[in-house]
C-alpha positions as CSV (number, residue, x, y, z in Angstrom):
1,M,25.9,90.1,235.1
2,D,24.9,91.2,238.6
3,A,28.5,92.1,239.4
4,A,28.9,94.2,236.3
5,A,30.1,97.8,237.1
6,S,28.0,99.4,234.3
7,P,25.3,98.5,231.7
8,A,28.0,98.2,229.0
9,A,29.9,95.7,231.2
10,A,26.6,93.9,231.8
11,V,26.1,93.4,228.0
12,L,29.6,91.9,227.7
13,A,29.0,89.8,230.8
14,Y,25.8,88.4,229.3
15,A,27.6,87.3,226.2
16,R,30.6,85.9,228.1
17,A,28.4,84.0,230.5
18,S,26.3,82.5,227.7
19,L,29.4,81.3,225.9
20,A,30.9,79.9,229.0
21,Q,27.8,77.8,229.6
22,V,28.1,76.5,226.1
23,A,31.7,75.7,226.6
24,E,30.8,73.8,229.8
25,G,28.3,71.7,227.9
26,E,25.1,73.1,229.4
27,H,23.5,74.0,226.1
28,T,24.2,70.6,224.7
29,V,22.5,68.9,227.6
30,I,19.4,71.0,227.2
31,A,19.3,70.4,223.5
32,A,19.7,66.6,224.0
33,L,16.9,66.6,226.6
34,A,14.6,68.5,224.2
35,S,15.3,66.0,221.4
36,I,14.6,63.0,223.7
37,A,11.4,64.4,225.1
38,P,10.2,67.0,222.5
39,G,6.7,67.0,223.9
40,H,7.9,68.4,227.2
41,V,9.6,71.4,225.6
42,T,7.2,72.7,223.1
43,G,8.2,75.4,220.6
44,E,6.1,77.9,222.5
45,R,7.7,76.9,225.9
46,A,11.2,77.0,224.4
47,R,10.5,80.5,223.0
48,A,9.2,81.7,226.4
49,M,12.3,80.2,228.1
50,H,14.6,81.9,225.6
51,E,12.8,85.3,226.0
52,E,13.2,84.9,229.8
53,L,16.9,84.3,229.3
54,L,17.1,87.5,227.2
55,D,15.6,89.7,230.0
56,P,18.9,90.6,231.6
57,L,20.3,91.6,228.3
58,V,17.2,93.7,227.5
59,E,17.6,95.4,230.9
60,A,21.3,96.1,230.4
61,L,20.6,97.5,226.9
62,T,17.8,99.6,228.3
63,A,20.0,101.0,231.0
64,L,22.6,101.7,228.3
65,G,20.0,103.8,226.5
66,V,20.0,101.8,223.3
67,P,17.1,102.6,220.9
68,D,15.0,99.7,219.6
69,V,16.3,97.6,222.6
70,H,14.4,94.5,221.6
71,L,15.8,94.5,218.1
72,V,19.3,95.1,219.3
73,A,18.9,92.3,222.0
74,E,17.9,89.9,219.2
75,Q,20.9,90.9,217.2
76,V,23.3,90.5,220.1
77,D,21.7,87.2,220.8
78,A,22.1,86.1,217.2
79,M,25.8,86.9,217.6
80,V,26.0,84.8,220.8
81,R,24.2,81.9,219.1
82,T,26.6,81.9,216.2
83,A,29.5,82.1,218.7
84,S,27.9,79.2,220.6
85,R,27.8,77.1,217.4
86,Q,31.5,77.9,216.8
87,I,32.4,76.6,220.3
88,E,30.3,73.5,219.8
89,D,32.1,73.0,216.5
90,G,35.5,73.0,218.3
91,A,36.7,76.5,218.4
92,G,37.8,77.2,221.9
93,L,36.0,79.6,224.3
94,E,38.8,82.1,224.4
95,R,39.2,82.2,220.7
96,V,35.5,82.7,220.1
97,W,35.3,85.3,223.0
98,A,38.2,87.3,221.4
99,T,36.3,87.8,218.2
100,T,32.9,88.2,219.9
101,S,34.2,90.8,222.3
102,A,36.0,92.6,219.5
103,L,32.6,93.1,217.8
104,L,30.6,93.9,220.9
105,E,33.0,96.2,222.9
106,P,33.0,99.1,220.4
107,F,29.2,98.9,220.2
108,V,28.7,99.1,224.0
109,A,31.4,101.7,224.4
110,S,29.8,104.0,221.8
111,S,26.4,103.4,223.3
112,A,27.6,104.3,226.7
113,R,29.0,107.6,225.4
114,A,25.9,108.4,223.3
115,P,23.4,110.9,224.8
116,A,20.3,109.3,226.1
117,S,17.4,109.3,223.7
118,G,14.0,110.5,224.7
């Protein structure tokens, strides 16, 4: 995301990087560790870690001028989570990215053109 040329590109980079991590198996390892030692990753700690992971997305959406940035970040994250499950269920990264980006690109493009609110 750091190399993204614009806030819109950063939103897309967030989604792409998240899905690439899933495709590489990183999410599966974390989930397995949590199931083996659930006391070490409490629900509250998992929630805090997840919010921390959302920070770059929130920053990009804020820079993009999106209203209700936290609601939108949760919605984008829900899309990424669904796409992650699709990858884990056997759909390839490129196939899932094609559909995910087809949904996200028009949103970030229109948000980038919209006048800043405030």
